[in-house]
C-alpha positions in Angstrom: 47.6 -17.1 -61.4 45.2 -15.7 -59.5 45.3 -15.4 -55.7 43.2 -17.9 -53.8 40.9 -16.5 -51.1 39.5 -18.8 -48.3 35.7 -18.3 -47.6 35.7 -19.2 -43.8 31.5 -18.7 -44.1 28.9 -18.2 -46.4 29.0 -14.8 -47.8 26.4 -12.5 -49.7 26.2 -13.3 -53.5 27.4 -9.7 -54.7 30.7 -9.8 -52.5 31.2 -13.3 -53.8 30.6 -12.2 -57.4 33.2 -9.5 -57.0 35.9 -11.3 -55.1 35.1 -14.2 -57.9 36.1 -11.6 -60.7 39.6 -11.2 -59.3 40.5 -14.0 -56.9 39.9 -17.9 -57.1 37.7 -18.6 -54.2 37.8 -22.1 -51.9 35.3 -22.7 -49.3 36.9 -23.4 -45.7 36.3 -27.3 -44.4 37.3 -27.2 -40.8 37.6 -31.0 -40.9 40.6 -30.6 -43.4 44.3 -30.8 -42.4 46.1 -27.3 -42.3 46.3 -25.2 -45.3 49.6 -23.5 -46.3 49.7 -20.9 -49.0 46.7 -19.2 -48.0 47.4 -15.2 -47.4 43.7 -13.9 -47.3 40.6 -15.1 -46.0 37.2 -13.6 -45.6 34.3 -13.8 -43.1 31.3 -12.2 -41.8 30.7 -10.5 -38.5 28.3 -12.7 -37.4 30.4 -15.9 -38.1 33.6 -14.4 -36.9 37.0 -16.1 -36.9 38.9 -18.2 -33.9 42.1 -19.0 -32.7 41.4 -22.7 -34.0 40.7 -21.5 -37.8 44.2 -19.3 -37.7 46.1 -22.2 -36.5 45.0 -24.3 -39.7 45.8 -21.6 -42.0 49.7 -20.8 -41.1 50.4 -18.5 -43.6 47.4 -16.3 -43.6 47.8 -12.5 -43.3 45.0 -10.8 -43.8 41.3 -11.7 -42.5 38.5 -9.6 -44.3 35.2 -9.4 -42.1 32.3 -7.6 -43.8 30.5 -5.6 -40.9 31.0 -3.4 -38.1 31.4 -6.2 -35.4 34.4 -7.6 -34.1 33.1 -9.6 -31.0 33.4 -12.9 -32.7 36.7 -12.3 -34.2 39.6 -13.5 -31.8 41.9 -10.4 -32.3 44.1 -11.2 -29.9 45.0 -14.2 -31.8 45.3 -12.6 -34.8 47.6 -10.2 -33.6 49.9 -12.6 -32.2 50.0 -14.7 -35.5 50.7 -11.6 -37.3 47.1 -11.4 -39.1 45.5 -7.8 -40.0 41.7 -7.6 -39.8 40.2 -5.6 -42.1 36.8 -5.0 -41.6 33.9 -2.1 -42.3 32.7 0.0 -39.5 32.3 3.3 -41.1 30.3 2.2 -44.7 26.8 1.4 -43.1 26.6 4.1 -40.5 24.1 6.4 -41.9 21.9 3.6 -43.4 21.6 1.6 -40.3 20.7 4.8 -38.3 18.0 5.7 -40.7 16.9 2.0 -40.3 16.5 2.3 -36.2 14.5 5.7 -36.9 12.3 3.8 -38.9 11.8 1.0 -36.7 11.1 3.3 -34.0 8.3 5.0 -36.2 7.0 1.8 -37.4 6.8 0.5 -33.9 5.4 3.6 -32.2 3.1 4.6 -35.0 2.1 0.8 -35.6 2.7 0.9 -39.2 3.2 -2.4 -40.1 0.0 -3.6 -38.0 -1.9 -0.9 -39.9 -0.7 -2.2 -43.2 -2.1 -5.6 -42.3 -5.1 -4.0 -40.7 -5.9 -2.4 -44.3 -4.9 -6.0 -46.1 -7.4 -7.7 -44.2 -10.2 -5.9 -45.1 -10.7 -4.7 -41.3 -10.7 -0.8 -42.3 -14.4 -0.9 -43.3 -16.1 -2.7 -39.9 -13.1 -1.3 -37.1 -11.3 1.5 -36.2 -7.3 1.4 -35.8 -6.0 1.1 -32.5 -4.0 4.3 -31.2 -0.6 4.8 -31.9 2.2 6.8 -29.8 3.0 10.1 -30.7 7.0 10.8 -30.9 7.5 14.4 -31.0 8.9 16.1 -28.1 9.6 12.8 -26.6 12.6 11.5 -25.0 15.1 9.2 -27.0 17.8 6.9 -24.7 21.1 5.7 -26.9 22.6 2.6 -25.5 26.0 2.9 -27.1 27.5 6.2 -28.7 29.7 4.9 -31.2 29.5 6.2 -34.7 26.0 4.3 -35.3 24.8 5.6 -31.7 26.0 9.3 -32.7 24.3 9.1 -35.9 20.9 7.7 -34.5 21.5 10.7 -31.7 21.6 13.2 -34.5 18.5 12.2 -36.0 16.8 12.1 -32.8 17.4 15.4 -31.9 16.5 16.8 -35.1 13.0 15.2 -34.9 12.9 17.5 -31.5 13.7 14.6 -29.3 15.0 14.9 -25.9 18.3 12.8 -26.3 20.3 11.0 -23.6 22.7 8.1 -23.7 24.7 5.5 -21.8 28.0 3.6 -22.1 31.1 2.3 -20.9 32.5 5.8 -20.3 31.3 9.3 -20.9 32.4 11.3 -24.0 32.9 15.1 -23.1 32.6 16.0 -26.7 29.4 14.8 -27.1 26.5 17.1 -26.7 24.2 14.9 -25.1 23.6 13.9 -21.4 25.4 10.8 -20.1 23.7 8.6 -17.7 26.1 5.6 -16.3 23.1 3.4 -15.3 21.1 2.0 -18.2 18.1 1.8 -15.8 18.0 5.5 -15.0 18.3 6.0 -18.8 15.5 3.5 -19.5 13.2 5.3 -16.9 13.6 8.9 -18.5 13.3 7.6 -22.2 10.0 7.0 -24.2 12.3 5.2 -26.6 15.4 3.1 -25.7 17.8 2.5 -29.1 20.2 -0.2 -28.9 23.4 0.6 -30.7 26.3 -1.1 -28.6 28.4 -3.7 -29.7 27.6 -7.4 -28.6 30.0 -9.4 -26.7 30.1 -10.6 -23.1 30.2 -6.9 -21.9 26.7 -6.6 -23.1 25.1 -9.7 -23.1 21.6 -9.5 -21.8 22.6 -5.7 -21.3 18.8 -4.8 -21.5 16.9 -7.4 -19.1 13.5 -7.4 -17.2 14.4 -4.5 -14.9 15.7 -2.4 -18.1 12.4 -3.3 -19.7 10.3 -2.3 -16.4 12.0 0.9 -16.3 11.1 1.8 -19.7 7.6 1.3 -18.9 4.1 0.6 -20.5 4.2 3.4 -23.1 8.0 2.7 -23.7 9.3 1.4 -27.0 12.4 -0.8 -27.5 14.4 -0.4 -30.8 17.4 -2.9 -31.4 19.7 -3.0 -34.4 22.6 -3.7 -32.4 23.0 -7.7 -31.8 20.3 -9.9 -30.4 22.7 -10.9 -27.4 22.0 -7.5 -26.1 18.4 -8.3 -24.9 17.2 -11.0 -22.6 14.7 -12.0 -25.5 12.6 -14.1 -22.6 12.0 -11.1 -20.8 11.4 -8.9 -23.9 8.9 -11.5 -25.1 6.9 -11.6 -21.7 7.2 -7.6 -21.8 5.4 -7.4 -25.2 2.8 -9.9 -24.1 1.6 -8.2 -20.9 2.2 -4.7 -21.9 5.3 -4.0 -19.5 6.3 -2.0 -22.5 4.2 -0.7 -25.5 6.1 -1.9 -28.6 9.5 -2.9 -30.1 11.1 -2.6 -33.4 13.7 -5.4 -34.0 16.2 -6.0 -36.8 18.2 -8.8 -34.7 17.8 -11.5 -32.6 19.3 -14.0 -30.5 18.9 -16.8 -33.0 18.9 -15.7 -36.8 17.0 -16.5 -39.1 15.5 -19.2 -36.6 14.1 -16.6 -34.1 11.7 -17.4 -31.3 8.4 -18.1 -33.0 6.6 -16.2 -30.2 7.5 -12.9 -31.7 5.3 -13.7 -34.9 2.1 -13.7 -33.0 2.5 -10.2 -31.2 1.4 -7.2 -33.2 3.2 -5.2 -31.0 6.5 -6.0 -32.2 8.0 -4.7 -35.9 10.3 -7.5 -37.2 13.3 -7.0 -39.6 15.6 -10.1 -41.2 18.9 -8.1 -39.9 18.3 -5.8 -42.9 19.5 -2.3 -41.6 22.3 -1.8 -43.8 20.9 -3.6 -46.6 20.6 -0.6 -49.3 21.7 -0.6 -52.9 24.1 2.2 -51.9 25.5 0.6 -48.8 26.2 -2.8 -50.4 28.1 -1.2 -53.7 30.2 0.7 -50.8 30.9 -2.5 -48.7 32.3 -4.7 -51.6 34.4 -1.7 -52.9 35.8 -1.3 -49.3 36.5 -4.8 -49.2 38.1 -4.9 -52.4 40.0 -1.9 -51.7 41.5 -3.2 -48.5 42.6 -6.3 -50.1 44.4 -4.2 -53.0 45.9 -2.2 -50.1 47.1 -5.4 -48.6 48.6 -6.7 -51.6 50.5 -3.5 -52.5 52.0 -3.0 -49.2 49.8 0.4 -48.4 48.1 0.9 -44.9 44.5 0.3 -44.5 42.0 0.2 -41.1 43.5 -3.0 -39.1 41.5 -3.8 -36.4 44.0 -6.4 -35.1 46.7 -3.6 -34.5 47.3 -3.3 -31.1 45.4 -6.1 -29.8 46.7 -8.1 -26.7 
């Protein structure tokens, strides 16, 4: 008899198919009474898992989360209940960093706008507006974790002057650290957000940061929508406080603020920075491997270890 795995949220079709080939999958129904006997549950980083959910699953010992973010998982509650939390922080690093660079170029060089310009038949009657050059410009990285470092390496390789900010300095990194995000924005032509979400970064990029970035500045967000004050960003894009933005994440997904749709100076992506054939295969394989390790009693990366 195959082991039952509880799905705490909707999951991608490829992951569902891979799990269904090995396990009996059941959907969680929060209104139901406690469900004993469930040892493994699966969630998505954006859905997370709460102590209330753990309380309904007295035998839960492994929560597997697809994604790098942990801010919506109650790690302290998991640790208290003896629940390991497997996640995938290092699988999508390079593709997300590539996507950040793609959004940077798309926003600064008006790639999506140019595509619309040609398709609308305007080329014969008009001249496309000017983009913003990126070589020899300054890139500011907000958050220098795995993804932030991968973005910084790419920007440096493009000949950009890289600096960064975060909770604390990292003396082992070669790029200068600025403690104040407004100071970083002021020195930057492109400000790229790669910081975790959560209370510590909620609306970190506000109207003051956008004003410091300035009218030739470009904002790129592949982090979390919560990191940006979206009202301030929309106003900044409308009135030219900043030049452009490339956004993969939003405060509300997929029901993003409709005002974004009317703006030519923002490139919109559907939280797709990690969506490549290679990364999807690696994510599914990693989740299956972590479950195998759990069932075999072998070590795997557990985000709840050491949580308080």
